[in-house]
C-alpha positions in Angstrom: 0.3 -0.4 0.1 2.7 2.3 0.7 4.1 1.9 -3.0 0.5 3.8 -4.5 1.3 7.0 -2.4 5.1 7.0 -3.6 3.9 6.5 -7.1 1.5 9.5 -7.0 3.9 11.5 -5.5 6.3 10.5 -8.8 3.6 11.2 -10.9 2.8 14.6 -9.1 6.5 15.5 -9.5 6.4 14.7 -13.2 3.4 16.5 -13.8 4.8 19.7 -12.0 8.2 19.3 -14.2 6.2 19.2 -17.1 4.2 22.2 -16.2 7.5 24.3 -15.4 8.9 23.1 -18.7 5.9 24.1 -20.7 6.5 27.5 -18.6 10.0 27.9 -19.5 9.4 27.1 -22.9 6.5 29.6 -23.5 8.6 32.6 -22.0 11.6 31.3 -24.2 9.5 31.7 -27.5 7.9 35.2 -26.3 11.7 36.4 -25.7 12.7 35.0 -28.9 9.6 36.9 -30.7 10.5 40.1 -29.0 13.9 40.2 -30.0 12.9 38.9 -33.3 10.4 42.2 -33.4 13.1 44.4 -32.1 15.8 43.4 -34.9 13.0 43.7 -37.6 12.3 47.4 -36.0 16.0 48.1 -36.0 16.5 46.8 -39.8 13.7 48.9 -40.6 15.3 52.0 -39.1 18.5 51.3 -40.7 17.1 51.1 -44.2 16.7 54.6 -44.8 20.5 55.2 -43.5 22.1 52.5 -45.8 20.1 54.4 -48.8 21.5 57.8 -47.8 25.0 55.9 -47.0 24.9 54.2 -50.9 23.6 57.8 -52.4 26.6 59.4 -50.8 28.9 56.6 -52.3 27.5 57.1 -55.6 28.1 61.0 -55.6 31.1 60.5 -54.1 32.0 58.1 -57.2 30.9 60.3 -59.8 33.1 63.4 -58.4 36.1 60.9 -58.2 35.4 59.8 -61.9 35.4 63.4 -62.9 38.8 63.9 -61.2 40.3 61.2 -62.6 39.1 62.1 -66.3 40.4 65.8 -65.8 43.8 64.0 -65.2 43.9 61.8 -68.1 42.2 58.6 -67.1 39.9 57.6 -69.7 36.3 55.8 -69.0 37.7 52.4 -70.5 40.1 52.6 -67.4 37.6 53.1 -65.3 35.2 50.5 -66.6 38.1 47.8 -66.3 37.4 46.8 -62.7 40.1 44.3 -62.5 42.6 46.9 -64.1 45.0 49.4 -61.8 46.0 52.5 -62.8 48.5 54.8 -61.3 48.3 58.8 -61.7 51.6 60.2 -62.5 53.0 63.0 -62.0 52.5 64.1 -65.6 49.1 63.1 -65.4 48.9 65.7 -62.4 51.0 68.5 -64.3 48.9 67.9 -67.3 46.0 68.7 -65.0 47.6 71.6 -63.7 48.7 73.0 -67.0 44.8 72.7 -68.1 43.8 74.6 -65.0 45.7 77.4 -65.9 43.8 77.7 -69.6 
């Protein structure tokens, strides 16, 4: 007869453990959902900042390409991304001479 109460206590402990596990799992999922919402919100806020930065890079590239064109670097050289080019003193001197005209 003492077996029955002990079996009941074991079953009660198992039920309580399962209940605590479900509670922890629910809290964990809620925390993950909250983090996901926060990260999504941060991504939405970052998107306009990234667009502004990209626009600045495009504008700077345009200015740099114009400067390179002025010192004698042609568009073909600029288009070849794998090609390296060196701005020589002669190129800079040509730029200085043209600016005097």
